[in-house]
VMD Tcl script that draws the C-alpha trace (Angstrom):
set ca {
  {28.30 -1.17 1.63}
  {31.41 -2.95 2.86}
  {31.88 -6.70 3.32}
  {31.91 -6.50 7.14}
  {28.43 -4.99 7.26}
  {27.25 -7.47 4.66}
  {28.65 -10.44 6.61}
  {27.17 -9.18 9.90}
  {23.82 -8.56 8.24}
  {23.73 -12.07 6.79}
  {24.79 -13.63 10.11}
  {21.99 -11.77 11.91}
  {19.47 -12.81 9.26}
  {20.66 -16.42 9.51}
  {20.17 -16.40 13.30}
  {16.67 -15.00 12.97}
  {15.77 -17.53 10.27}
  {16.95 -20.38 12.52}
  {14.52 -19.15 15.20}
  {11.67 -19.71 12.73}
  {9.88 -16.51 13.78}
  {8.31 -15.23 10.56}
  {7.21 -11.89 12.02}
  {10.70 -11.24 13.40}
  {12.23 -12.16 10.04}
  {9.90 -9.78 8.20}
  {10.68 -6.98 10.62}
  {14.41 -7.58 10.19}
  {14.10 -7.46 6.40}
  {12.08 -4.25 6.54}
  {14.35 -2.55 9.07}
  {17.51 -3.48 7.13}
  {16.07 -3.25 3.62}
  {18.45 -0.54 2.40}
  {21.46 -2.48 3.70}
  {20.90 -5.29 1.22}
  {22.20 -5.15 -2.35}
  {19.67 -3.91 -4.90}
  {19.13 -7.37 -6.37}
  {18.24 -8.73 -2.92}
  {16.00 -5.72 -2.31}
  {14.13 -6.65 -5.50}
  {13.72 -10.24 -4.26}
  {12.50 -9.06 -0.85}
  {10.02 -6.72 -2.53}
  {8.73 -9.52 -4.77}
  {8.37 -11.86 -1.79}
  {6.32 -9.29 0.14}
  {4.22 -8.50 -2.93}
  {3.58 -12.20 -3.57}
  {2.52 -12.69 0.02}
  {0.18 -9.69 -0.18}
  {-1.39 -11.01 -3.39}
  {-1.91 -14.46 -1.87}
  {-3.39 -12.93 1.29}
  {-5.78 -10.82 -0.79}
  {-6.80 -13.83 -2.89}
  {-7.48 -15.82 0.30}
  {-9.51 -12.93 1.69}
  {-11.53 -12.73 -1.52}
  {-12.09 -16.51 -1.41}
  {-13.28 -16.23 2.20}
  {-15.66 -13.38 1.34}
  {-16.97 -15.29 -1.67}
  {-17.58 -18.37 0.49}
  {-19.40 -16.27 3.10}
  {-21.57 -14.72 0.37}
  {-22.35 -18.17 -1.02}
  {-23.34 -19.43 2.42}
  {-25.44 -16.31 2.95}
  {-27.31 -16.92 -0.30}
  {-27.88 -20.56 0.63}
  {-29.22 -19.48 4.01}
  {-31.52 -16.92 2.38}
  {-32.89 -19.63 0.07}
  {-33.48 -21.91 3.06}
  {-35.21 -19.13 4.96}
  {-37.38 -18.38 1.94}
  {-38.47 -22.04 1.84}
  {-39.26 -21.95 5.55}
  {-41.24 -18.74 5.09}
  {-43.19 -20.28 2.23}
  {-43.96 -23.38 4.30}
  {-45.15 -21.24 7.21}
  {-47.34 -19.17 4.90}
  {-48.86 -22.40 3.52}
  {-49.50 -23.61 7.08}
  {-51.17 -20.30 7.97}
  {-53.36 -20.52 4.87}
  {-54.34 -24.07 5.81}
  {-55.18 -22.96 9.36}
  {-57.21 -20.02 8.04}
  {-59.12 -22.34 5.69}
  {-59.74 -24.84 8.47}
  {-60.98 -22.12 10.79}
  {-63.13 -20.65 8.00}
  {-64.79 -24.00 7.41}
  {-65.58 -24.38 11.11}
  {-67.53 -21.12 11.19}
}
mol new
graphics top color blue
foreach p $ca { graphics top sphere $p radius 0.5 }
foreach p [lrange $ca 0 end-1] q [lrange $ca 1 end] { graphics top cylinder $p $q radius 0.2 }
display resetview
């Protein structure tokens, strides 16, 4: 890789970074990955891996929260069911006494 390509690559990256478009920046890094020095490639790889790990952890947290809410809802529904069953028993007893 010569210095001209390196300078042009960095200027293009700098312009994209100034735009603040993360998706465009990621695409640029992926498309030009092999043009970067190996040490920078390692840093890019680590950044993408870190992001993937954080995204997965957030996804797991969201799933865990949904499961927790589901269990709480099931417990609430079980209480409602029990109350309704008690009401039905009371109605049956009341009707049985009237006969």
